[in-house]
Each structure stands twice: as C-alpha cells, then as structure tokens.
PLY file of the C-alpha trace (Angstrom):
ply
format ascii 1.0
element vertex 180
property float x
property float y
property float z
element edge 179
property int vertex1
property int vertex2
end_header
0.00 0.00 0.00
2.88 2.38 0.77
4.33 1.66 -2.66
1.06 2.65 -4.33
0.89 5.86 -2.28
4.51 6.65 -3.16
3.87 6.10 -6.88
0.74 8.27 -6.84
2.64 10.97 -4.95
5.46 10.91 -7.49
3.00 11.15 -10.38
1.22 14.10 -8.79
4.51 15.84 -8.04
5.65 15.30 -11.61
2.40 16.67 -12.97
2.70 19.86 -10.93
6.14 20.53 -12.42
4.88 20.39 -16.04
4.94 23.86 -17.59
1.61 25.26 -18.79
0.84 24.61 -22.44
0.04 27.38 -24.86
-3.24 26.97 -26.76
-1.28 25.99 -29.90
0.69 23.34 -27.97
-2.51 21.97 -26.44
-4.19 22.02 -29.85
-1.27 20.13 -31.38
-1.53 17.46 -28.69
-5.28 17.11 -29.24
-5.21 17.16 -33.06
-2.13 14.97 -33.53
-2.18 12.58 -30.58
-5.74 12.31 -29.33
-8.09 13.13 -32.20
-5.84 11.69 -34.92
-6.99 14.17 -37.57
-4.23 13.28 -40.03
-5.79 9.84 -40.48
-8.45 11.39 -42.73
-6.96 14.79 -43.58
-3.36 13.97 -44.63
-2.52 12.35 -47.97
-0.61 9.09 -47.95
2.17 7.86 -50.15
3.96 4.53 -50.40
5.82 5.22 -47.13
2.82 6.42 -45.14
1.61 9.95 -44.44
2.95 12.70 -46.71
4.00 15.06 -43.90
4.95 17.78 -46.39
1.22 18.03 -47.16
-0.04 17.49 -43.62
-3.77 18.20 -43.24
-4.14 19.22 -46.91
-6.75 16.55 -47.62
-6.80 12.81 -47.33
-6.32 10.39 -50.16
-8.80 7.83 -48.85
-12.27 7.89 -50.43
-15.19 7.16 -48.11
-18.20 5.78 -49.96
-21.58 4.88 -48.54
-25.08 4.74 -49.97
-25.58 8.25 -48.50
-22.34 10.01 -49.49
-18.94 9.95 -51.18
-16.30 12.08 -49.42
-12.58 12.57 -48.87
-10.99 14.23 -45.86
-11.00 17.98 -46.53
-8.05 20.32 -46.65
-7.96 21.73 -43.10
-4.85 23.87 -43.57
-5.23 27.66 -43.48
-4.94 27.91 -47.29
-7.53 30.53 -48.27
-8.56 28.97 -51.60
-8.54 25.22 -50.93
-8.52 24.94 -47.14
-10.12 26.62 -44.15
-8.14 29.86 -44.33
-11.21 31.94 -45.24
-13.28 30.45 -42.40
-13.80 32.45 -39.24
-12.95 30.92 -35.89
-16.69 30.54 -35.27
-17.04 28.72 -38.63
-14.29 26.30 -37.68
-15.77 25.61 -34.24
-19.24 25.13 -35.74
-17.84 22.59 -38.21
-16.15 20.69 -35.37
-19.09 20.61 -32.98
-22.16 20.95 -35.21
-20.91 19.38 -38.45
-21.79 22.30 -40.70
-19.59 24.16 -43.19
-19.76 27.98 -43.36
-21.92 27.58 -46.48
-24.49 25.66 -44.43
-23.64 22.36 -46.11
-23.42 19.60 -43.51
-20.35 17.42 -43.08
-20.67 13.70 -43.75
-20.94 11.42 -40.70
-17.41 10.26 -41.57
-16.34 13.41 -39.70
-16.69 12.38 -36.03
-18.59 15.52 -34.99
-20.76 13.55 -32.58
-17.61 12.79 -30.56
-16.46 16.42 -30.59
-19.66 17.92 -29.13
-18.13 17.14 -25.72
-15.09 19.43 -26.24
-14.59 21.88 -23.39
-14.33 25.51 -24.53
-10.60 25.82 -23.92
-9.85 22.65 -25.93
-12.07 23.80 -28.79
-10.17 27.11 -28.75
-6.86 25.20 -28.71
-7.81 23.01 -31.68
-8.81 26.11 -33.66
-5.58 27.91 -32.69
-3.44 24.95 -33.74
-5.19 24.47 -37.08
-4.66 28.18 -37.79
-0.94 27.76 -37.02
-0.11 24.92 -39.43
1.44 25.67 -42.80
-1.14 26.43 -45.50
-1.01 23.90 -48.34
-2.76 24.50 -51.63
-4.55 21.24 -52.44
-7.98 21.08 -54.03
-9.86 18.07 -52.66
-12.77 16.44 -54.43
-16.02 18.03 -53.28
-18.35 15.81 -51.23
-21.29 14.17 -52.94
-24.37 13.79 -50.76
-27.15 11.43 -51.77
-29.25 11.78 -48.60
-29.70 14.11 -45.64
-26.64 13.96 -43.38
-27.03 13.31 -39.67
-24.94 12.10 -36.76
-25.99 9.53 -34.22
-25.43 10.98 -30.74
-22.81 9.53 -28.44
-24.42 8.72 -25.06
-23.17 11.15 -22.43
-21.41 13.35 -25.02
-24.21 15.43 -26.47
-22.97 18.76 -25.08
-19.65 20.31 -24.01
-18.17 19.19 -20.72
-17.28 21.91 -18.27
-13.95 22.46 -16.53
-15.28 20.99 -13.28
-15.82 17.63 -14.99
-12.11 17.48 -15.84
-11.27 17.19 -12.12
-13.05 13.82 -11.94
-10.68 11.11 -13.26
-13.55 8.97 -14.59
-15.17 11.89 -16.43
-11.78 13.03 -17.73
-11.10 9.52 -19.03
-14.52 9.42 -20.70
-13.79 12.83 -22.23
-10.42 11.78 -23.69
-11.74 8.42 -24.91
-14.69 10.15 -26.55
-12.71 12.78 -28.47
-10.27 10.02 -29.48
-13.28 8.17 -30.96
0 1
1 2
2 3
3 4
4 5
5 6
6 7
7 8
8 9
9 10
10 11
11 12
12 13
13 14
14 15
15 16
16 17
17 18
18 19
19 20
20 21
21 22
22 23
23 24
24 25
25 26
26 27
27 28
28 29
29 30
30 31
31 32
32 33
33 34
34 35
35 36
36 37
37 38
38 39
39 40
40 41
41 42
42 43
43 44
44 45
45 46
46 47
47 48
48 49
49 50
50 51
51 52
52 53
53 54
54 55
55 56
56 57
57 58
58 59
59 60
60 61
61 62
62 63
63 64
64 65
65 66
66 67
67 68
68 69
69 70
70 71
71 72
72 73
73 74
74 75
75 76
76 77
77 78
78 79
79 80
80 81
81 82
82 83
83 84
84 85
85 86
86 87
87 88
88 89
89 90
90 91
91 92
92 93
93 94
94 95
95 96
96 97
97 98
98 99
99 100
100 101
101 102
102 103
103 104
104 105
105 106
106 107
107 108
108 109
109 110
110 111
111 112
112 113
113 114
114 115
115 116
116 117
117 118
118 119
119 120
120 121
121 122
122 123
123 124
124 125
125 126
126 127
127 128
128 129
129 130
130 131
131 132
132 133
133 134
134 135
135 136
136 137
137 138
138 139
139 140
140 141
141 142
142 143
143 144
144 145
145 146
146 147
147 148
148 149
149 150
150 151
151 152
152 153
153 154
154 155
155 156
156 157
157 158
158 159
159 160
160 161
161 162
162 163
163 164
164 165
165 166
166 167
167 168
168 169
169 170
170 171
171 172
172 173
173 174
174 175
175 176
176 177
177 178
178 179
C-alpha cells in the first residue's frame, strides 16, 4: 500500500512541475495525438503519411449509400482549405458538423464525438489548425445522396465543463470520446 501511495505521490509531483501549455501546444496534442486528424486529412504515399502536405486533404475515399467524401483540406490555405473560415465557422464545423456555407459534413467526420469538447480545448484546436502551414490542395467536393445526420454519443451530447475534468472517470470518458 505504501508503494502505491509513493507512486501516486510521485505522479502528482511530476504533474505539478509540467509547464503550462500554450493553446497551440494543447491544440497540437489534441489534433495529432488524441483526435488523430491526419488519419483522414493527410494524404498518404507509399511510405505512409505525406508530412509535407499534412492536413491538406486525405487520399482515402469514403463511400456509402448516402455520401462519397474525402478528408478535406484543413490547412489555413484561403482557396482550398479553411483559411477563409472564421474561428466561429471552424468551431461550428467541429461541434455541429456544418460548413460555413451551411452544407453539412458527412458522418465520416466524427462531430458527434467532438460535441463534448470543453471551450478551452475547442479554442486550442482552432488555434493549432490556424498555425499549421497552408497547403494548396484542391480536394474532391463531397457528394451527398441523402440528408446527413450524426448519431449521438451517449453522455457526449454537449460540451463538458472544466469541473468535470477534475473527476478522473469523467476526464477519461472525455479523452476516450474525443479520441473516438
């Protein structure tokens, strides 16, 4: 029992010494490590992800009876990416699944899992995506054959608040949910 207490104490002490993250650093952690956005939004070559074109649009085609889509260009390129979107547009796309034009995103985009994002993490994701290098890459436009909708994730239908992050079980649920 003393060993467990010692280990927990060391972990807590180590956590307290971690310097505060900037929003861009936090956003990078969320986008790259937790949410795994490059899986759909970064093209792939024979050796894996093409990191020179990171987030400029995925090469995988997602086809269903309801839609045909590719991962969009989410770099800040103004013509082919999200560079002309406002911060509110970007946040609405992430949490409501709607482009600035009002066109919904296909359910392939895990919006239902992102509704839970706390305000500071949503701000961090937006800040990070604004900070990446813009890449000009026109991606095939989505083709919708039916009305798009997301099935809700139980317990994740609205943003968590900061108080929930203090509860280890709720924090674990939060991270597992945004990691979909």
